[in-house]
A tleap script that builds the chain and sets N, CA, C and O, in Angstrom:
source leaprc.protein.ff14SB
mol = sequence {
  NASN ALA ILE VAL PRO PHE LYS GLU LEU CYS
  GLY LEU SER ALA VAL ALA ASN LEU LYS GLN
  CYS ILE LEU ALA LEU SER PRO ARG LEU ILE
  GLY PRO ASP SER SER PRO VAL LEU LEU PHE
  ASN LEU LYS ASP GLN TYR PRO THR VAL GLU
  ALA GLN GLY LEU LEU PRO GLU VAL LEU LYS
  LYS VAL VAL THR ALA TYR GLU CMET
}
set mol.1.N position { 0.849 -1.174 0.000 }
set mol.1.CA position { 0.000 0.000 0.000 }
set mol.1.C position { 0.896 1.239 0.000 }
set mol.1.O position { 1.817 1.343 0.810 }
set mol.2.N position { 0.630 2.156 -0.890 }
set mol.2.CA position { 1.469 3.348 -1.059 }
set mol.2.C position { 1.373 4.319 0.112 }
set mol.2.O position { 2.278 5.133 0.298 }
set mol.3.N position { 0.322 4.259 0.893 }
set mol.3.CA position { 0.120 5.225 1.979 }
set mol.3.C position { 0.768 4.768 3.297 }
set mol.3.O position { 0.783 5.524 4.269 }
set mol.4.N position { 1.295 3.553 3.336 }
set mol.4.CA position { 1.902 3.018 4.563 }
set mol.4.C position { 3.047 3.896 5.076 }
set mol.4.O position { 3.089 4.167 6.276 }
set mol.5.N position { 3.989 4.359 4.221 }
set mol.5.CA position { 5.042 5.244 4.754 }
set mol.5.C position { 4.475 6.523 5.379 }
set mol.5.O position { 5.014 7.011 6.373 }
set mol.6.N position { 3.413 7.063 4.819 }
set mol.6.CA position { 2.761 8.248 5.388 }
set mol.6.C position { 2.232 7.933 6.780 }
set mol.6.O position { 2.421 8.715 7.712 }
set mol.7.N position { 1.585 6.813 6.919 }
set mol.7.CA position { 1.041 6.418 8.220 }
set mol.7.C position { 2.152 6.250 9.252 }
set mol.7.O position { 2.001 6.655 10.405 }
set mol.8.N position { 3.259 5.656 8.837 }
set mol.8.CA position { 4.377 5.452 9.759 }
set mol.8.C position { 4.992 6.785 10.189 }
set mol.8.O position { 5.372 6.942 11.349 }
set mol.9.N position { 5.095 7.753 9.260 }
set mol.9.CA position { 5.622 9.075 9.613 }
set mol.9.C position { 4.686 9.823 10.553 }
set mol.9.O position { 5.118 10.703 11.298 }
set mol.10.N position { 3.413 9.474 10.518 }
set mol.10.CA position { 2.448 10.066 11.450 }
set mol.10.C position { 2.569 9.438 12.832 }
set mol.10.O position { 2.007 9.945 13.803 }
set mol.11.N position { 3.308 8.327 12.916 }
set mol.11.CA position { 3.481 7.641 14.189 }
set mol.11.C position { 2.424 6.588 14.436 }
set mol.11.O position { 2.211 6.165 15.572 }
set mol.12.N position { 1.752 6.157 13.358 }
set mol.12.CA position { 0.683 5.169 13.490 }
set mol.12.C position { 1.035 3.895 12.742 }
set mol.12.O position { 1.971 3.868 11.942 }
set mol.13.N position { 0.284 2.850 13.008 }
set mol.13.CA position { 0.521 1.573 12.337 }
set mol.13.C position { -0.082 1.588 10.937 }
set mol.13.O position { -0.836 2.494 10.581 }
set mol.14.N position { 0.256 0.585 10.162 }
set mol.14.CA position { -0.218 0.479 8.782 }
set mol.14.C position { -1.726 0.284 8.691 }
set mol.14.O position { -2.305 0.509 7.629 }
set mol.15.N position { -2.372 -0.125 9.769 }
set mol.15.CA position { -3.824 -0.352 9.731 }
set mol.15.C position { -4.627 0.906 10.042 }
set mol.15.O position { -5.855 0.892 9.961 }
set mol.16.N position { -3.944 1.995 10.396 }
set mol.16.CA position { -4.645 3.258 10.689 }
set mol.16.C position { -5.281 3.800 9.411 }
set mol.16.O position { -4.814 3.526 8.305 }
set mol.17.N position { -6.352 4.571 9.580 }
set mol.17.CA position { -6.966 5.181 8.401 }
set mol.17.C position { -6.452 6.610 8.230 }
set mol.17.O position { -5.768 7.142 9.104 }
set mol.18.N position { -6.786 7.217 7.109 }
set mol.18.CA position { -6.287 8.548 6.780 }
set mol.18.C position { -6.718 9.594 7.805 }
set mol.18.O position { -5.940 10.483 8.150 }
set mol.19.N position { -7.942 9.491 8.285 }
set mol.19.CA position { -8.442 10.451 9.276 }
set mol.19.C position { -7.616 10.379 10.562 }
set mol.19.O position { -7.293 11.412 11.147 }
set mol.20.N position { -7.274 9.175 11.002 }
set mol.20.CA position { -6.458 9.009 12.202 }
set mol.20.C position { -5.077 9.643 12.015 }
set mol.20.O position { -4.535 10.244 12.942 }
set mol.21.N position { -4.518 9.506 10.822 }
set mol.21.CA position { -3.206 10.095 10.539 }
set mol.21.C position { -3.265 11.613 10.599 }
set mol.21.O position { -2.385 12.248 11.180 }
set mol.22.N position { -4.283 12.190 10.009 }
set mol.22.CA position { -4.418 13.647 10.014 }
set mol.22.C position { -4.627 14.152 11.438 }
set mol.22.O position { -4.071 15.182 11.817 }
set mol.23.N position { -5.420 13.438 12.223 }
set mol.23.CA position { -5.617 13.826 13.623 }
set mol.23.C position { -4.311 13.735 14.414 }
set mol.23.O position { -4.040 14.586 15.262 }
set mol.24.N position { -3.508 12.714 14.143 }
set mol.24.CA position { -2.226 12.567 14.833 }
set mol.24.C position { -1.259 13.688 14.442 }
set mol.24.O position { -0.444 14.120 15.258 }
set mol.25.N position { -1.349 14.151 13.207 }
set mol.25.CA position { -0.485 15.225 12.726 }
set mol.25.C position { -0.942 16.609 13.161 }
set mol.25.O position { -0.140 17.543 13.187 }
set mol.26.N position { -2.197 16.754 13.495 }
set mol.26.CA position { -2.795 18.081 13.692 }
set mol.26.C position { -2.020 19.012 14.628 }
set mol.26.O position { -1.953 20.206 14.337 }
set mol.27.N position { -1.430 18.543 15.729 }
set mol.27.CA position { -0.668 19.487 16.567 }
set mol.27.C position { 0.535 20.099 15.839 }
set mol.27.O position { 0.971 21.199 16.178 }
set mol.28.N position { 1.070 19.390 14.842 }
set mol.28.CA position { 2.241 19.887 14.105 }
set mol.28.C position { 1.855 20.733 12.895 }
set mol.28.O position { 2.732 21.260 12.210 }
set mol.29.N position { 0.566 20.871 12.621 }
set mol.29.CA position { 0.120 21.577 11.422 }
set mol.29.C position { -0.148 23.055 11.647 }
set mol.29.O position { -0.546 23.762 10.722 }
set mol.30.N position { 0.066 23.523 12.859 }
set mol.30.CA position { -0.147 24.933 13.185 }
set mol.30.C position { 1.209 25.570 13.485 }
set mol.30.O position { 1.985 25.050 14.287 }
set mol.31.N position { 1.483 26.689 12.840 }
set mol.31.CA position { 2.747 27.396 13.022 }
set mol.31.C position { 2.785 28.167 14.328 }
set mol.31.O position { 1.790 28.214 15.052 }
set mol.32.N position { 3.928 28.775 14.638 }
set mol.32.CA position { 4.081 29.519 15.894 }
set mol.32.C position { 3.142 30.718 16.011 }
set mol.32.O position { 2.814 31.146 17.117 }
set mol.33.N position { 2.714 31.255 14.881 }
set mol.33.CA position { 1.790 32.394 14.914 }
set mol.33.C position { 0.336 31.948 14.747 }
set mol.33.O position { -0.527 32.751 14.394 }
set mol.34.N position { 0.075 30.680 14.999 }
set mol.34.CA position { -1.258 30.062 14.914 }
set mol.34.C position { -1.811 29.998 13.496 }
set mol.34.O position { -3.014 29.813 13.313 }
set mol.35.N position { -0.963 30.147 12.501 }
set mol.35.CA position { -1.413 29.992 11.121 }
set mol.35.C position { -1.103 28.570 10.659 }
set mol.35.O position { -0.140 27.967 11.132 }
set mol.36.N position { -1.903 28.029 9.745 }
set mol.36.CA position { -1.662 26.655 9.285 }
set mol.36.C position { -0.391 26.564 8.444 }
set mol.36.O position { -0.091 27.468 7.663 }
set mol.37.N position { 0.350 25.475 8.606 }
set mol.37.CA position { 1.528 25.246 7.779 }
set mol.37.C position { 1.203 24.306 6.620 }
set mol.37.O position { 1.926 24.262 5.624 }
set mol.38.N position { 0.117 23.562 6.757 }
set mol.38.CA position { -0.374 22.693 5.685 }
set mol.38.C position { -1.875 22.884 5.552 }
set mol.38.O position { -2.594 23.010 6.543 }
set mol.39.N position { -2.329 22.901 4.320 }
set mol.39.CA position { -3.765 22.944 4.067 }
set mol.39.C position { -4.158 21.678 3.326 }
set mol.39.O position { -3.457 21.241 2.414 }
set mol.40.N position { -5.271 21.097 3.716 }
set mol.40.CA position { -5.801 19.927 3.033 }
set mol.40.C position { -6.949 20.376 2.148 }
set mol.40.O position { -7.897 21.002 2.621 }
set mol.41.N position { -6.866 20.054 0.854 }
set mol.41.CA position { -7.933 20.357 -0.088 }
set mol.41.C position { -8.811 19.118 -0.182 }
set mol.41.O position { -8.380 18.076 -0.676 }
set mol.42.N position { -10.034 19.237 0.291 }
set mol.42.CA position { -10.939 18.086 0.358 }
set mol.42.C position { -11.940 18.057 -0.788 }
set mol.42.O position { -12.917 17.310 -0.724 }
set mol.43.N position { -11.724 18.854 -1.839 }
set mol.43.CA position { -12.671 18.930 -2.954 }
set mol.43.C position { -12.674 17.666 -3.802 }
set mol.43.O position { -13.724 17.234 -4.278 }
set mol.44.N position { -11.507 17.078 -3.988 }
set mol.44.CA position { -11.402 15.895 -4.836 }
set mol.44.C position { -11.675 14.628 -4.039 }
set mol.44.O position { -11.836 14.661 -2.819 }
set mol.45.N position { -11.723 13.510 -4.760 }
set mol.45.CA position { -11.982 12.228 -4.107 }
set mol.45.C position { -10.890 11.902 -3.090 }
set mol.45.O position { -11.170 11.372 -2.015 }
set mol.46.N position { -9.643 12.224 -3.442 }
set mol.46.CA position { -8.517 11.982 -2.542 }
set mol.46.C position { -7.952 13.335 -2.133 }
set mol.46.O position { -7.536 14.098 -3.004 }
set mol.47.N position { -7.921 13.663 -0.847 }
set mol.47.CA position { -7.461 14.989 -0.404 }
set mol.47.C position { -6.025 15.286 -0.846 }
set mol.47.O position { -5.166 14.405 -0.824 }
set mol.48.N position { -5.781 16.522 -1.242 }
set mol.48.CA position { -4.429 16.951 -1.578 }
set mol.48.C position { -3.901 17.845 -0.460 }
set mol.48.O position { -4.674 18.400 0.322 }
set mol.49.N position { -2.579 17.977 -0.394 }
set mol.49.CA position { -1.927 18.755 0.655 }
set mol.49.C position { -1.187 19.916 0.005 }
set mol.49.O position { -0.509 19.745 -1.009 }
set mol.50.N position { -1.323 21.100 0.599 }
set mol.50.CA position { -0.636 22.288 0.094 }
set mol.50.C position { 0.141 22.937 1.235 }
set mol.50.O position { -0.433 23.339 2.247 }
set mol.51.N position { 1.460 23.030 1.051 }
set mol.51.CA position { 2.308 23.663 2.068 }
set mol.51.C position { 2.104 25.171 2.048 }
set mol.51.O position { 1.926 25.767 0.986 }
set mol.52.N position { 2.131 25.779 3.216 }
set mol.52.CA position { 2.005 27.226 3.372 }
set mol.52.C position { 3.318 27.766 3.920 }
set mol.52.O position { 3.471 27.914 5.132 }
set mol.53.N position { 4.257 28.058 3.043 }
set mol.53.CA position { 5.560 28.543 3.484 }
set mol.53.C position { 6.535 27.404 3.724 }
set mol.53.O position { 6.353 26.296 3.221 }
set mol.54.N position { 7.570 27.692 4.499 }
set mol.54.CA position { 8.611 26.708 4.792 }
set mol.54.C position { 8.116 25.698 5.815 }
set mol.54.O position { 7.467 26.047 6.802 }
set mol.55.N position { 8.439 24.442 5.554 }
set mol.55.CA position { 8.030 23.363 6.456 }
set mol.55.C position { 9.235 22.823 7.210 }
set mol.55.O position { 10.342 22.790 6.673 }
set mol.56.N position { 9.026 22.397 8.457 }
set mol.56.CA position { 10.094 21.672 9.158 }
set mol.56.C position { 10.399 20.374 8.403 }
set mol.56.O position { 9.548 19.857 7.678 }
set mol.57.N position { 11.591 19.863 8.572 }
set mol.57.CA position { 12.031 18.671 7.840 }
set mol.57.C position { 11.078 17.483 8.020 }
set mol.57.O position { 10.803 16.761 7.062 }
set mol.58.N position { 10.581 17.282 9.223 }
set mol.58.CA position { 9.668 16.160 9.484 }
set mol.58.C position { 8.405 16.294 8.639 }
set mol.58.O position { 7.943 15.314 8.054 }
set mol.59.N position { 7.847 17.496 8.570 }
set mol.59.CA position { 6.635 17.689 7.772 }
set mol.59.C position { 6.920 17.580 6.282 }
set mol.59.O position { 6.046 17.156 5.526 }
set mol.60.N position { 8.118 17.951 5.839 }
set mol.60.CA position { 8.486 17.759 4.432 }
set mol.60.C position { 8.432 16.278 4.079 }
set mol.60.O position { 7.934 15.900 3.018 }
set mol.61.N position { 8.949 15.442 4.980 }
set mol.61.CA position { 8.930 13.999 4.748 }
set mol.61.C position { 7.499 13.476 4.717 }
set mol.61.O position { 7.167 12.614 3.902 }
set mol.62.N position { 6.657 13.991 5.595 }
set mol.62.CA position { 5.254 13.567 5.637 }
set mol.62.C position { 4.558 13.933 4.331 }
set mol.62.O position { 3.845 13.111 3.756 }
set mol.63.N position { 4.760 15.160 3.860 }
set mol.63.CA position { 4.128 15.612 2.615 }
set mol.63.C position { 4.627 14.786 1.438 }
set mol.63.O position { 3.837 14.383 0.585 }
set mol.64.N position { 5.920 14.533 1.384 }
set mol.64.CA position { 6.481 13.725 0.301 }
set mol.64.C position { 5.892 12.321 0.309 }
set mol.64.O position { 5.525 11.799 -0.744 }
set mol.65.N position { 5.797 11.712 1.466 }
set mol.65.CA position { 5.222 10.366 1.572 }
set mol.65.C position { 3.751 10.376 1.182 }
set mol.65.O position { 3.278 9.436 0.544 }
set mol.66.N position { 3.024 11.413 1.551 }
set mol.66.CA position { 1.598 11.505 1.240 }
set mol.66.C position { 1.373 11.653 -0.258 }
set mol.66.O position { 0.437 11.067 -0.803 }
set mol.67.N position { 2.220 12.429 -0.931 }
set mol.67.CA position { 2.029 12.705 -2.347 }
set mol.67.C position { 2.432 11.550 -3.244 }
set mol.67.O position { 2.098 11.552 -4.428 }
set mol.68.N position { 3.142 10.563 -2.715 }
set mol.68.CA position { 3.578 9.437 -3.543 }
set mol.68.C position { 2.466 8.543 -3.888 }
set mol.68.O position { 2.669 7.546 -4.582 }
savepdb mol mol.pdb
quit
């Protein structure tokens, strides 16, 4: 499954669902000024991720794994 590395970077097992991964990531998705660092576009069948400015290295890896 292509999403397994994304789940592991979220700190969850391979059996976790996408919603659980996003919830686990949520504390890291808000910047120091309370602005979002990642936006999820839920318009399409599969949500896309859009970075808002510079991301910490860990979140870069998460985004890369998610987009694969």
